[in-house]
Wavefront OBJ file of the C-alpha trace (Angstrom):
o trace
v -6.186 -5.810 162.166
v -2.990 -7.544 160.645
v -0.928 -4.202 162.425
v -2.750 -4.992 165.574
v -2.227 -8.508 165.552
v 1.462 -8.136 164.791
v 1.890 -5.593 167.293
v 0.160 -8.076 169.887
v 2.741 -10.720 168.488
v 5.758 -8.564 169.299
v 4.633 -7.498 172.616
v 4.321 -11.091 173.847
v 7.530 -11.932 172.228
v 8.921 -8.728 174.671
v 7.740 -10.347 177.310
v 8.833 -13.668 176.727
v 12.694 -11.986 176.197
v 12.270 -10.383 179.459
v 11.208 -12.961 180.839
v 14.106 -15.061 179.953
v 16.637 -12.278 180.719
v 15.021 -12.752 184.414
v 16.231 -16.464 184.533
v 20.113 -15.074 184.358
v 21.917 -14.504 187.414
v 25.090 -12.133 186.486
v 28.251 -13.099 189.194
v 31.103 -10.899 188.774
v 35.163 -12.674 189.273
v 37.805 -10.143 189.969
v 41.216 -11.454 189.705
v 44.759 -11.068 188.730
v 44.716 -12.325 184.803
v 47.861 -10.331 183.937
v 50.671 -9.123 185.726
v 52.971 -11.432 187.996
v 50.479 -13.553 189.868
v 48.311 -14.072 186.370
v 48.904 -17.854 186.708
v 47.165 -17.754 189.987
v 44.344 -15.540 188.614
v 43.811 -17.660 185.983
v 43.150 -20.676 187.975
v 41.225 -19.004 190.335
v 39.018 -17.521 187.695
v 38.896 -21.411 185.982
v 37.756 -22.834 189.740
v 34.873 -20.406 189.580
v 33.745 -21.217 185.995
v 34.056 -25.294 187.238
v 31.207 -24.877 189.994
v 29.121 -22.541 187.716
v 29.135 -25.298 184.909
v 28.201 -27.570 187.808
v 25.578 -25.633 189.104
v 24.363 -24.704 185.317
v 24.416 -28.355 184.446
v 23.253 -31.905 185.465
v 25.970 -33.878 187.034
v 24.380 -36.813 188.922
v 27.811 -38.394 189.512
v 29.005 -35.680 191.830
v 28.065 -35.548 195.421
v 26.940 -32.015 195.189
v 23.753 -31.043 196.031
v 23.653 -28.170 193.170
v 24.588 -31.214 190.696
v 21.825 -32.687 190.922
v 19.559 -30.317 188.769
v 20.285 -27.589 186.224
v 20.577 -23.842 187.744
v 19.098 -22.190 190.788
v 15.613 -21.142 192.053
v 13.923 -23.489 189.444
v 15.945 -22.452 186.206
v 18.376 -19.511 186.791
v 21.554 -19.696 184.981
v 24.422 -18.085 186.493
v 26.457 -15.875 183.706
v 29.964 -14.904 185.306
v 31.292 -11.617 184.016
v 35.326 -11.858 184.498
v 37.211 -8.413 185.557
v 41.322 -8.238 185.850
v 42.674 -5.950 188.494
v 46.255 -6.755 187.292
v 47.184 -6.685 191.081
v 46.766 -3.032 191.321
v 44.381 -1.987 194.279
v 43.060 1.010 192.039
v 42.265 -0.984 189.588
v 40.203 -3.355 191.777
v 38.389 -0.698 192.905
v 37.319 0.896 189.838
v 36.537 -2.721 188.535
v 34.544 -3.568 191.725
v 32.560 -0.172 190.577
v 31.879 -1.528 187.142
v 30.593 -4.743 187.761
v 28.352 -3.282 190.485
v 27.198 -0.421 188.740
v 27.702 -0.847 185.517
v 27.136 -4.828 184.807
v 24.682 -4.990 187.742
v 26.327 -8.494 188.782
v 24.801 -9.904 191.821
v 27.972 -10.642 193.812
v 31.363 -10.534 193.136
v 34.068 -13.164 194.008
v 37.579 -12.190 194.132
v 40.281 -10.906 194.436
v 43.488 -13.523 195.454
v 45.617 -10.366 195.943
v 44.731 -9.098 199.650
v 45.663 -5.412 198.711
v 43.260 -5.635 195.696
v 40.280 -7.038 197.969
v 40.476 -4.489 200.673
v 39.595 -1.228 197.924
v 37.243 -4.265 195.865
v 35.255 -5.012 199.090
v 35.228 -1.850 200.729
v 33.243 -0.246 197.604
v 30.817 -3.934 197.761
v 30.287 -2.703 201.051
v 29.340 0.989 200.764
v 27.082 -0.598 197.832
v 25.273 -3.167 200.424
v 26.302 -5.811 197.626
v 27.640 -9.500 198.437
v 31.403 -9.634 198.191
v 32.906 -13.564 198.183
v 36.524 -13.881 198.999
v 38.001 -17.181 198.302
v 41.724 -16.867 199.347
v 43.048 -13.367 200.445
v 44.587 -14.040 203.880
v 45.106 -10.665 205.352
v 43.352 -10.998 208.886
v 42.740 -7.432 208.632
v 39.912 -8.055 205.820
v 37.965 -9.582 208.299
v 38.386 -7.292 211.353
v 37.060 -4.339 209.688
v 33.246 -4.954 210.882
v 31.788 -5.520 207.549
v 27.779 -7.144 206.615
v 28.700 -8.183 203.123
v 32.166 -9.703 203.038
v 32.519 -13.366 203.522
v 35.833 -14.975 203.318
v 36.629 -18.792 203.250
v 40.533 -19.424 203.823
v 42.278 -19.492 207.164
v 44.093 -15.888 207.832
v 48.149 -14.841 207.897
v 47.095 -14.936 211.886
v 45.662 -18.515 211.804
v 48.533 -19.906 209.767
v 51.494 -17.983 211.772
v 49.777 -19.589 215.126
v 50.160 -23.044 212.874
v 53.561 -22.298 212.030
v 55.117 -21.302 215.181
v 53.337 -24.388 217.061
v 54.803 -26.703 214.732
v 57.965 -25.154 215.114
v 57.842 -26.090 219.162
v 56.574 -29.475 218.579
v 60.055 -30.255 216.601
v 61.893 -28.600 219.395
v 60.046 -30.758 221.570
v 60.058 -33.945 219.555
v 63.045 -33.680 217.292
v 64.929 -31.439 219.710
v 65.055 -28.568 216.563
v 66.666 -25.691 218.881
v 64.369 -23.328 216.705
v 64.883 -19.968 218.555
v 65.566 -17.698 215.862
v 63.606 -16.718 212.636
v 63.616 -14.185 209.869
v 60.762 -12.991 207.924
v 60.787 -12.002 203.561
v 57.603 -10.475 202.222
v 56.449 -8.376 199.183
v 55.854 -4.836 199.858
v 51.964 -5.120 200.123
v 48.936 -5.062 202.011
v 49.180 -9.083 202.123
v 53.014 -9.271 202.632
v 53.184 -6.748 205.546
v 50.450 -8.659 207.542
v 51.601 -11.889 207.210
v 54.994 -10.760 208.410
v 53.797 -8.700 211.428
v 51.704 -12.027 212.531
v 54.891 -13.600 212.008
v 56.542 -11.855 214.426
v 53.363 -11.479 216.805
v 53.317 -15.463 216.911
v 57.061 -15.310 216.956
v 56.959 -12.930 219.694
v 54.497 -14.919 221.760
v 56.615 -18.391 221.753
v 59.601 -16.996 222.784
v 61.274 -16.960 219.233
v 63.565 -13.883 218.124
v 63.318 -12.704 214.714
v 66.693 -11.616 213.627
v 65.851 -10.155 210.404
v 63.406 -8.364 208.588
v 63.077 -8.173 204.834
v 60.732 -6.725 202.328
v 61.214 -6.802 198.503
v 59.451 -5.214 195.740
v 56.810 -7.881 194.202
v 58.127 -8.948 190.521
v 61.517 -7.849 191.059
v 64.259 -9.428 188.795
v 66.433 -10.016 191.556
v 66.545 -10.896 195.008
v 70.354 -10.919 195.694
v 70.663 -8.612 198.181
v 67.617 -10.122 200.083
v 68.951 -13.238 200.294
v 72.404 -12.215 201.364
v 70.737 -10.163 204.305
v 68.919 -13.574 205.340
v 72.310 -15.529 204.863
v 74.249 -13.019 207.174
v 71.408 -13.524 209.811
v 71.142 -17.333 209.340
v 68.404 -17.543 211.453
v 67.132 -21.208 212.325
v 63.486 -20.479 210.719
v 62.552 -18.418 207.372
v 59.030 -17.267 207.194
v 57.865 -16.094 203.581
v 55.187 -14.094 202.291
v 56.061 -14.690 198.465
v 53.379 -15.004 195.805
v 53.730 -16.783 192.209
v 57.488 -16.156 190.439
v 58.899 -14.157 193.375
v 58.886 -17.448 195.222
v 60.864 -19.331 192.311
v 63.019 -16.776 192.015
v 63.635 -16.617 196.096
v 64.673 -20.412 196.281
v 66.861 -20.188 193.027
v 68.651 -16.956 194.707
v 68.931 -18.738 197.893
v 70.795 -21.881 195.515
v 72.975 -19.394 194.355
v 73.614 -18.084 197.634
v 74.466 -21.820 198.587
v 72.351 -20.867 202.063
v 69.409 -22.621 203.725
v 68.039 -22.236 207.170
v 66.819 -25.532 209.627
v 63.353 -25.171 208.116
v 61.431 -22.479 205.770
v 57.774 -21.997 206.145
v 55.704 -20.104 203.102
v 52.170 -18.759 203.297
v 49.992 -18.997 199.895
v 50.477 -19.707 196.690
v 54.133 -19.679 195.424
v 54.843 -22.661 197.857
v 51.438 -24.226 197.007
v 51.474 -23.666 193.443
v 52.233 -27.285 191.522
v 53.617 -25.789 188.355
v 56.194 -23.851 190.288
v 56.980 -26.768 192.259
v 57.319 -28.890 188.972
v 59.508 -25.868 187.867
v 61.670 -25.995 190.389
v 62.096 -29.515 190.746
v 64.478 -31.080 193.421
v 65.388 -27.410 194.253
v 62.009 -26.524 195.678
v 62.011 -30.252 197.604
v 62.123 -29.873 201.279
v 60.333 -26.458 201.561
v 57.061 -26.459 204.049
v 53.818 -24.420 203.870
v 50.245 -23.745 204.819
v 47.492 -25.960 202.769
v 44.320 -25.696 202.612
v 44.333 -28.572 200.112
v 46.685 -30.860 198.714
v 45.813 -33.565 195.887
v 47.251 -35.796 198.279
v 45.302 -34.479 201.237
v 42.028 -34.707 198.709
v 42.651 -38.193 198.196
v 42.526 -39.423 201.665
v 39.938 -36.966 202.951
v 38.094 -34.961 200.845
v 36.701 -37.632 198.569
v 34.124 -35.542 197.033
v 37.037 -33.556 195.307
v 38.557 -35.526 193.286
v 35.449 -35.893 190.544
v 35.277 -32.020 190.610
v 38.693 -31.279 190.057
v 38.826 -33.569 186.853
v 36.297 -31.217 185.071
v 38.829 -28.009 186.598
v 42.106 -29.968 185.288
v 40.314 -30.009 181.553
v 40.433 -26.065 182.010
v 43.733 -25.094 183.481
v 45.939 -29.067 182.975
v 46.770 -28.670 186.576
v 45.048 -29.806 189.994
v 43.721 -27.466 192.193
v 45.379 -25.764 195.220
v 44.769 -24.064 197.809
v 43.610 -20.576 196.407
v 41.647 -21.797 193.297
v 39.756 -24.500 195.379
v 38.922 -21.755 197.928
v 37.287 -19.325 194.832
v 35.471 -22.637 194.149
v 33.935 -22.881 197.353
v 32.965 -19.350 197.554
v 30.793 -19.969 194.654
v 29.395 -22.940 195.957
v 28.476 -21.581 199.179
v 27.272 -18.617 197.503
v 24.836 -21.025 195.529
v 23.982 -22.812 198.446
v 22.882 -19.139 200.073
v 20.845 -18.442 197.161
v 18.571 -21.480 196.798
v 18.185 -21.403 200.851
v 16.649 -17.702 200.531
v 14.842 -18.642 197.640
v 15.390 -15.420 196.131
v 17.552 -12.729 194.215
v 17.439 -10.789 197.571
v 20.596 -9.306 198.576
v 19.372 -8.700 202.146
v 17.929 -12.385 202.208
v 20.974 -13.913 200.908
v 23.382 -12.121 202.804
v 21.088 -12.802 206.037
v 21.482 -16.771 204.717
v 25.630 -16.224 204.636
v 25.374 -14.792 208.556
v 23.336 -17.228 209.911
v 23.791 -20.902 208.007
v 26.514 -23.484 208.798
v 26.935 -25.040 205.083
v 28.268 -28.466 204.292
v 30.958 -28.098 202.026
v 32.607 -31.255 200.691
v 34.982 -29.123 199.081
v 36.254 -27.657 202.098
v 39.282 -29.127 204.480
v 36.682 -29.999 207.616
v 33.784 -30.085 205.811
v 31.924 -26.867 207.057
v 31.855 -23.491 206.288
v 30.571 -20.950 208.866
v 31.008 -17.218 208.697
v 31.848 -14.879 211.987
v 29.483 -11.833 211.853
v 30.472 -9.177 211.697
v 33.929 -9.365 209.660
v 32.870 -12.498 208.029
v 35.500 -14.684 208.688
v 34.861 -18.434 207.900
v 35.398 -19.784 211.370
v 35.588 -23.136 210.455
v 38.541 -22.621 208.192
v 41.331 -25.121 208.390
v 44.915 -25.627 207.206
v 47.456 -28.005 207.358
v 51.285 -27.646 206.449
v 52.880 -29.821 204.171
v 56.410 -30.531 202.944
v 57.500 -31.271 199.377
v 59.097 -34.550 199.554
v 59.896 -36.587 195.974
v 58.012 -33.633 194.329
v 55.000 -34.374 196.325
v 52.829 -32.413 198.933
v 53.408 -34.679 201.974
v 51.331 -33.282 205.152
v 53.588 -33.338 207.925
v 51.253 -31.784 210.897
v 49.266 -31.742 212.602
v 50.047 -35.499 212.784
v 46.298 -36.985 212.297
v 46.483 -35.894 208.992
v 50.236 -36.682 208.342
v 51.218 -38.781 205.428
v 54.916 -38.860 206.639
v 57.366 -37.617 208.491
v 59.050 -34.465 208.048
v 62.719 -33.968 206.614
v 64.406 -31.797 209.162
v 66.569 -30.134 209.053
v 66.731 -29.108 205.317
v 69.250 -30.903 203.479
v 71.954 -28.335 202.306
v 71.964 -28.014 198.432
l 1 2 3 4 5 6 7 8 9 10 11 12 13 14 15 16 17 18 19 20 21 22 23 24 25 26 27 28 29 30 31 32 33 34 35 36 37 38 39 40 41 42 43 44 45 46 47 48 49 50 51 52 53 54 55 56 57 58 59 60 61 62 63 64 65 66 67 68 69 70 71 72 73 74 75 76 77 78 79 80 81 82 83 84 85 86 87 88 89 90 91 92 93 94 95 96 97 98 99 100 101 102 103 104 105 106 107 108 109 110 111 112 113 114 115 116 117 118 119 120 121 122 123 124 125 126 127 128 129 130 131 132 133 134 135 136 137 138 139 140 141 142 143 144 145 146 147 148 149 150 151 152 153 154 155 156 157 158 159 160 161 162 163 164 165 166 167 168 169 170 171 172 173 174 175 176 177 178 179 180 181 182 183 184 185 186 187 188 189 190 191 192 193 194 195 196 197 198 199 200 201 202 203 204 205 206 207 208 209 210 211 212 213 214 215 216 217 218 219 220 221 222 223 224 225 226 227 228 229 230 231 232 233 234 235 236 237 238 239 240 241 242 243 244 245 246 247 248 249 250 251 252 253 254 255 256 257 258 259 260 261 262 263 264 265 266 267 268 269 270 271 272 273 274 275 276 277 278 279 280 281 282 283 284 285 286 287 288 289 290 291 292 293 294 295 296 297 298 299 300 301 302 303 304 305 306 307 308 309 310 311 312 313 314 315 316 317 318 319 320 321 322 323 324 325 326 327 328 329 330 331 332 333 334 335 336 337 338 339 340 341 342 343 344 345 346 347 348 349 350 351 352 353 354 355 356 357 358 359 360 361 362 363 364 365 366 367 368 369 370 371 372 373 374 375 376 377 378 379 380 381 382 383 384 385 386 387 388 389 390 391 392 393 394 395 396 397 398 399 400 401 402 403 404 405 406 407 408 409 410 411
């Protein structure tokens, strides 16, 4: 009799344990946690962690619907399974396979590097699993007609046309006489596509590209590359340069005692507040795209500040354009799960495909994905310039903090 009773108790405990396990949603994060852009990957991971903390807890001070109650779907908690692709496409592919097939994650958020996002998201598409991409900017990623891929950030194509529009505005309002341009870019998926988009946008505007300079990411020096740019001496410089490579580029330009009239950059090297601080005045007057700056957030994105305080406790810096897009990726995925009322991948994916989401953490306040492809057609960015150590929005004019300093002062 006692044995039978014990077996019944054990069975009940097993059932209860299984029920408890079912209240967990596993989400994979796939970023470069080591390698040349590890700092960016670590921040992107921390941004996703910040939103997960908010989802799993109760934060009544935050103006986000997911903060008002603990968990999703009446009590499900999110557990992150973190992976490191090291900036290597082959590792990204194998880690995506591991996360989906062995770890059984519901979705992956990643990968920062477009070259890593491309194969990792192809794994998701093959397995018909959701892939949320915050910051990878290659326009080609959303031209594959994928149904399970959703990207939050503007593409290099969008930003290239914004850059060239800005050059034309300077020509008109400031007699800038920007007629020629050069391109420096890392020899990767991201860099090549950014360079192609810069060339296409320039050609349409009648701006002649007179120097095309690729480099190997993680380079120990950029002396020959900068000398080529100096010899060409274009009016404008497009830079597709990430992380520490951006810092090296700026310092090498100083050593060569060369600046164009205007230098404008895609992505995280320019956007990284730590790199801006390390460069000090050497980094002033460069420009770049931004889906977020702390200065912009204080004026136009009031809901970000209290969320940013939790993020800063993890990494000691505010959001940048990349990290906040990964936060939005987790946020929108959570909204879609709630609206679907289910952990059925097809139901959640359909919500992502058909819903316009309110997103206080996004510039413009909305997220809507184009299908097929998965590009967020509500994505916005501004052009900022570092002045006196701050990111000053200079264009479009309705958002500007101040006037652009043009041309760039010499060293």
